[in-house]
N, C-alpha and C positions, 0 to 999 in steps of 0.2 A: 504494501498497501504505497509506504515512505517513499520508493523507487516513483511509481507512479503518477503521486502527488511532488513531485519534485520534476518531473519531468511534463508537467500542468505546467507549476511556475518556469518553468524556461521555456518553455514555448509562448506562456504570456508576455513575458518579457521581453521575446526578440518581438512578437507583432507588434504590440506597440512601438519600440523603436525601431522599426521596419517602415512601416505607418509614417512616425510621425520623421524618417529621414526622406521617405516619399515625398509628401508635403515640404516641407524644409526645401526641397533638388527643388521642388518645382513652379513655388509661391514664395518661398522669400522665408525668414525664422521667425520676425515679425506677425506676418498675416496668417500665421496659421495660429488656431485656440490650441488650448488643447481638449477642451467640448470635440473642436473636429477629431482632432487623434485620435479619442477616445473610437469616434461615430468607425474610423477607415481601419480602427484597429477591432472592432467588432469588440469591447469592449465598454463596460459602462466609463466617467473622467473618475471617478469614488476609487474606480478597479486601477486607474491610470493614474494617480499618487498614492495607492498603495502599494508599489513596484519601483515607481519614480518620488521621493520628494519633492522639487521642484520643475518645471520644463525645459530646462535649458541640461538638468542629470538626464535626460530620455539621450541627450546626445550620444553621451559617455554608455548607451548602451546597457549591461553589463558589469561597471565596472567594483561594485562594492562585494560580485558575487566571485570576479575575476579577484579582487584582493586578499577577499578568503582564500584562494585557491590556491596563493602565492605562501600565505600563510603559514598553514596547511603544508609545501615543498618544502620552506625554508626549516620545520619544527625539527628533523632531524640531521641536518644538516650540520656536520662536526667540524669540519675544518675550511680556510677562507674559499681553494677552487672548490667545491661540497659546494661550499654560496652561490657563486657570479656561473657554475653551471647550471645548479635550480633553479634562479632567475632563468638564462637564456629557456631551458627547453619551459618555462612557464612562457613567458613574449613568444612564442615560437608558437600555443598552442591559444592568444588572444583573437576574437575576432573583430574584424580590421586593420591586418596587418598585412593581409593576402588578400585585402576590400576594398574595390573601390573607394566605399561608403570610408574608407581613412581621409579621400581627399575634402568629402564635404567635410567631414568635424572638424580636420587643419582651419579650414574655411570659414568653417559658422567660430570659429574660438579666435581667428584676427576678425573678427565685426564683430562680432557679440560680448559687451564686456563681463557680462551673466557666465556664459560660457566658458571664455577666459580661466576666471575664475574657479568655476565646478573644475578644468580639469586641471590646473593650480595646486588646489586641497591632493584631488588624487597622484596627482608626481609627488605633493609632499607628504603623504600618506605610504607609498611605494618605498621613498627613500628614505622614512622611520622605522621599515617591519623592515629593510635588508640592513639598517642601518644596529639594530636590536640581533639580529641574527649576525653578523659578522662580531659582534664587541661578545657575540659567547664566544668563538672562537680562538680572541684577539687571547695573549697572557697580560696580567695583569691588565690598571681597568686604561683603557687605549679609552676613552665613547668618541676624541675630536678624531683619531685613525677612522673608526668604524663611519663616521660619517665623512669623510671625505672620502673615505672609498665609496659612500656608497648614493653619497653624492653624484661622483664624475660617472658611477654606473647609470641614474639618475640622469644624469644629461648627455653620456653617450649613444642612450634607446633615445631620447628624442629626436639625439638631429638625425640620428634611422631614421626614424619615427616620417620626420620633414622630407630626408634625403631620400625616400616610401612614395610621400603622397608626391611631392613633384616629378617622380619620374612618372608616376602614374596620372599624374595631370597630363603627362607633354604623351606618354604613350595608348594614353584613354584606356587603357587591359592590367587589371590585375596581376598586381609580379609575380613568376614563377618559381616555385620554391625556392629552388638555387641559389635566384637573385638574393629574397627573403636572405637565408640563408651567411650571404658572405657581408651582409651589413651586418647582422646579430654578430659572426663571425669581428667584426672589426672592431664594435661596440667593445668584447669580448677580451681582445687585444688588450685598446686601448686602458679597460680598466686592468689586466693578469698585467701590462710594467707597473701603474700606480702600484701595487697588493708586493711588489717586486723589490722597487726601490723604498718600499714601508719596510718591508720587513731587517734592509740591507741596513736602514739609518740604527733601525730598534739592535745592533748587532753591535 
């Protein structure tokens, strides 16, 4: 029963998000109401707010679910390399990286302050989650080092996201898996370099 309920919840999350993004693409963010999103998704207005606290949160899709998945993935990471690998594996599963919806999300964030703020809050939570996991793997009390690495990783991932969006905008297609992997590898290599520098400095 729990599995069925969870699948229904995910379908509703996705239906609301997809309907909203379709309307935003057609008419712009400001000209679409929550009531219209609810009608397009075939749910009530109250249901929309049950799944998404505010209109701008709809643009981010299942961000709360994704954040919970990241926290679960990092729970058993025993060293710094495992933390970085877990983040990479988590990011690869996110809806948006291989979907053209990412282009619209990035464009809307540039146009609508509320969406930009929602994305900023999400990135801050991701950074804090990664920093907490890294701090557990570092010898001694090194919260600043953990925060520096987590911030570097988050910034690198944002840069990869922006690059992916620009490429999709130019080509008008979703990126192949190999191209996504190359972007993620670049981000991970950047952070691995930072970890190596921190390790050398602590000797």
